[in-house]
Phi, psi and omega in degrees: 000135181284145177260143176292149175306153185298330183265006179284148178273142172286163180301319181294320181293319181295319179295323179295321179292320178299321180289333183274329185223095181303146181279134182296336184282350184247109184303325183293344181255357183278146170287136178296144179296144180272124181250136177288138178297141182282127181291140176296140177298143180294150177296143176295349180258016182291321178225077185287156175289137179262135182244134177256136180289155178246126178296142180209161175240129183226167177059230179252085177066028181270121180270130183227157167257112187272112182272308170250129192260350188070197177054038181097348180251043180263183176217084183322121014265011183269132184262315186211146175218121179243137169255109188249155170219111192230138173229150179304147007271005179292161177161197183234084181297175186312129181203160183268159172217159177198137166091008181204176175251124177265123191235113181248127179243118186275126178267322179208151177082213182206157174227141178253132184246135169224146178214172182279005175270353180099005180273143175210124182200166176227138174236145181247196187312130179084357182269171185228138170240121181242116181242104179271104191283331177051235185284351175137138177194170181242146173204166173229151174227115183233149181299139184257357176228167176301342171100174000284154176248110188250145179190184176237130172247128184240137171252123178250121181298144171269141174296155186305326183292346182246009182299333183253020180291160178293136178291155178204165181223140178224135173245132180233128180274154185305323182295345182273350182271130184289145176231147173230155180230128181205119174048052175084008181237124171260122181247120175253123180272097177289313172224133181142192183304130178091340183279144177280354181284129179240120172252161179277004180229138175299121185218145169242122184226107183239137175257116186247125172248122190239132172287156179305130179084353179282161184227151175231132177238147180208165174230110179280138180301153178303143177079344179290154173211161184177220187199163170238123180249124177275111181276321182215146177070200182235137182223142179259129176245110189061235181260008186253131178263129177252132170262172185308127179092352180269156185231140173247133177275128185234168182211179183305136182135182180294142182222131179230133177240144174221132182277128176267352175204183170296126192220161172222134183217156175246130173254122182229124180211152180204170180270120181299149172277341183056041176233151179302140177252107182259094185265117179228097180059238181276005185243147174228099186261000000 
């Protein structure tokens, strides 16, 4: 009987080695490669651009902080945004508009509205005046108390197909706007689900009052764009801190706010029309 060479492996030894060290040449014996989990892309609102308001005088001696200036400095579908504080005799006497919706939200005091359509009304703190100018109309907005009367006036562009619509006016009182309270955040829906305010453009407009350290989260629809305005206190948007009067530009995606003190902020966002905005004084053609 032949003997195996002295350096040959026994059957038992060969099987033991195969079990201990898989051969690289046999795929069925290889360990699968370890892959690192793919990190989620950062939110486009993680580090938003900060915008500073510009002081301006409008109407009859009315001082405003102009956040969106129009004239090429708009944020589709929003043309202009003013934060005003007005006391008599200053105000906005009768003047024309065309091609957009003028939206006034009262923070304090009251404003009186008159127009050439026969409308006359006054709204106070928390109320809304919506003037859809369409093909053209005239109106005035004057302070309703000795002052100061504070608010935000927003111009929302009308899509081209509605530029010649019939003008109209709507007044909504503050008690009609829905509010929710959750974990230190009071949310008032100025425009959005539950609000009686109807615009011709999809818009979300929220007034947020935040306790120190509280947080608010939202997800803006794709393609939407807008802003967060710090009205009072300090608030963090993503990694950016806003002090009173500062604005962060935001867009579709996850959005997070955190109050660094007792704070109040406005979240405003809408769906762009993707049409040219021709802003000429009181007209948007």
